[in-house]
N, C-alpha and C positions, 0 to 999 in steps of 0.2 A: 904604758909599760911596754907594749909590743908582744910579739909571739915569743914564748919561752918554752923550755922543756923542764920537767921536774920528774923526780923519781918517786915511785910508789911501791909499797909492798902490801899485798893482801896476806895477812898473818895467819898462823895455824888455826886459831880459833874460828876464823871465817872459812878457810878452805875445808876444815873438818865438817862444817855444817853446810857445805856446798853453796856458799853465798857469792862466789866469784862473779857470776853473771849479774846478780842484783847490785853488787858494788860497782862493777864496771858500768852498768846502766846509769848509776848516779853520776859518775865522772862524765860520761858522754852527754847526759842530759844537761850538765853544767857547761857544755861547750868544749870539753877536753877530748882530744883524740888520743887513742892508744897507738903509739908509733913503734913500740917494741914490747914484747911480753913473753915470759916463759915461766913454767912451773918447775920449781927446783926443790930439793930437800937439802937445806943447809946443814953442814956439819957444825959441831960445837966450835971448832976452830974458826970456820968462816963467820959464824955469828959473832964470836969474840973479836975478830978483826974488824968486822963491819961496825960493831957498836963500841969500839975501843975508846971513843970519846967519853963513854960512861964508865970506864973501868974502875974508877975510884968511888963510884956511887954504890950504895948498899944493895941496890936491886940488880946490879950487873950480872951476877951469876944466874939468878933466876930468869932474867931476860934472855940470856944466851941459851939456857936450857929450853925455854919456851920456844924460841925461834928455831931451834934445831929439832923440836919434838915431832913435827909433822911437816908436810910440804907447804910451801908458800908460793905466791905468784908475784914475781918481780916484774915491774913494767915502767915504761917511760910514757909520760903524759905530755901532750903539747897543746898549747892554746894561748890566747891572750891572757897575760899576767897569770900564767899557769901555776906558779908556786903559791901565790895568795889564794887563787881560786880553789886549788886542791885542798889547802888547809881549811878553807871555809866549808867545803863539801864534807871533809872528814869530821869536823866538829872538835870540840874540846877533848883533851886527852882523857879526862874523867867523864865517862858517859853521863853521869848525873848532872854535869854542867854543860853538856852538849845541847845545842839548839835542836829543836824538833825538826825532823826531816834529814838530819845529817847522818852520815854512816855510823858514827859512834853512838848517837842517840838510838838508832834503830837496831844495830847489830852487836855492839860491844857487850862483852860479858862482865868486864871489870876494868879498872884502870890499867892493869897489866895485860889483860887479854882484850884489847880495844880494837881489834879487827884490821886496822890499817896503820901504815907508817907513811909519812910524806916528808920530803925535804923541806928545810926551813929557810933556805937562802940560795941564791944562784951558785955560790961556790960549793955549798954542800951538795946541791943537785948534781953539779958536774962531777964531783968525786964519787957520789953514790951511783950515778949512771955508769961511770967508767969501771966501777968495781964489778958490775954484773954484765955489762954489755960492751961489745966491740962496736966501732963505728959502722961496720957492715950490717949490724943487726938493727940499726935505727932506720926504719924504712918508711917513715911518714912523709 
């Protein structure tokens, strides 16, 4: 596949429990480099715009409120086949289904508070990265 970039969010349930370093270690141990990173506190409007693809789904309002509830860490990960590798490291959305050793198996509190978000395709990664970062901030 080659070197790719993907987008990642360490969600409020994880930042609240001070898990940023442990989660980042899992990305780095898997061969992903963090080439951009910042801690932000999303507004409800920003969360709604970012997750607009889900606006017709029943969980949309709850998701936006959760993502705006506390700070998050947004970041860009780079590496060989980064999108698939990140999704493997994250584990299944439902922590009960996540493989042992994955971020969600170890740290997620529920399906909704599952500690991390990651892009699902190259097009999505490009859009999500551009939403939070300028080209000047990608320094890998």
